[in-house]
Every structure is written in C-alpha cells, then in structure tokens.
C-alpha positions in Angstrom: 28.1 13.4 19.1 26.0 11.1 21.3 26.9 7.5 21.2 24.6 4.9 22.7 26.1 2.4 25.1 26.3 -1.0 23.6 24.9 -3.0 26.4 23.3 -5.6 24.2 23.5 -6.5 20.6 20.5 -7.6 18.5 22.7 -10.4 17.3 22.2 -12.0 20.7 18.4 -12.2 20.2 17.5 -12.1 16.5 17.8 -15.4 14.6 17.3 -16.4 11.0 16.5 -20.0 10.3 15.5 -21.0 6.7 13.1 -23.6 8.2 11.2 -21.1 10.4 9.0 -18.4 9.0 10.7 -18.6 5.7 14.0 -17.4 7.1 12.7 -14.1 8.3 14.4 -12.5 11.3 12.7 -14.0 14.5 13.0 -13.3 18.2 15.2 -15.9 20.0 14.3 -18.7 17.5 10.6 -18.3 18.2 8.0 -17.9 15.5 7.4 -14.2 16.2 9.3 -12.0 13.7 11.0 -8.6 13.9 8.3 -7.5 11.4 5.6 -8.6 13.8 7.0 -6.6 16.7 7.6 -3.5 14.5 4.0 -3.8 13.1 2.6 -3.9 16.7 4.6 -0.8 17.6 3.6 1.0 14.4 -0.1 0.3 15.0 0.1 2.1 18.3 0.7 -0.7 20.8 3.0 0.3 23.6 5.9 -1.9 24.8 3.8 -2.7 27.8 0.8 -3.7 25.6 3.0 -6.1 23.6 4.6 -7.6 26.7 1.1 -8.1 28.2 -0.2 -9.8 25.0 3.0 -11.9 24.5 4.4 -12.8 27.9 7.2 -14.8 26.4 8.7 -11.6 25.0 10.9 -9.3 27.0 11.6 -5.6 26.8 15.1 -6.5 25.5 13.5 -8.5 22.6 11.6 -5.4 21.5 14.6 -3.2 21.8 16.6 -5.8 19.8 13.9 -5.7 17.1 14.3 -1.9 16.9 18.1 -2.1 16.8 17.9 -4.7 14.1 15.7 -2.5 12.0 17.8 0.5 12.5 21.0 -1.4 11.5 19.3 -2.7 8.4 18.2 0.8 7.5 21.7 2.2 8.1 23.2 -0.5 5.8 20.5 0.2 3.1 21.0 4.0 3.3 24.8 3.7 3.0 24.7 1.3 0.0 
C-alpha cells in the first residue's frame, strides 16, 4: 500500500480562531479559509492561478487545505 511521506502537517498551517471568520478553518491565521481555497480549486482555478491572485498564499498552504479536507472526510467516513 502506498503511504505518502509526511513532510508537512496541515496542523502547522490551518488555524481556527473563534474571533476570525466565525471560527472556520483559516490559512495561517489569515482571513482566507480552507473553504475559500477548496472553492477556487473546484471552480477550475489551478494552483498557479490561486497563487497569482493571492500572493500571500503558498503552494504549501493549498496542499495543507487539501490535507485538512481529506482528514476531515476520513474522520466523517469512519464515524
């Protein structure tokens, strides 16, 4: 079975603060949420498009958003 290398954890980048965006998961304490990033990807934006439109984001931020969503789905599916 293929196991991905764990070079980075979304826990290093995804923050939840009750006073920011209603406690939604955000990227590095900024006001952009995981949902925002996932919505951009789902609408057809490439990683490069997102990085060009939001220069304060990094490729690692986008990957952390995907990892966060995958982990949340895994927990929901196993519940």
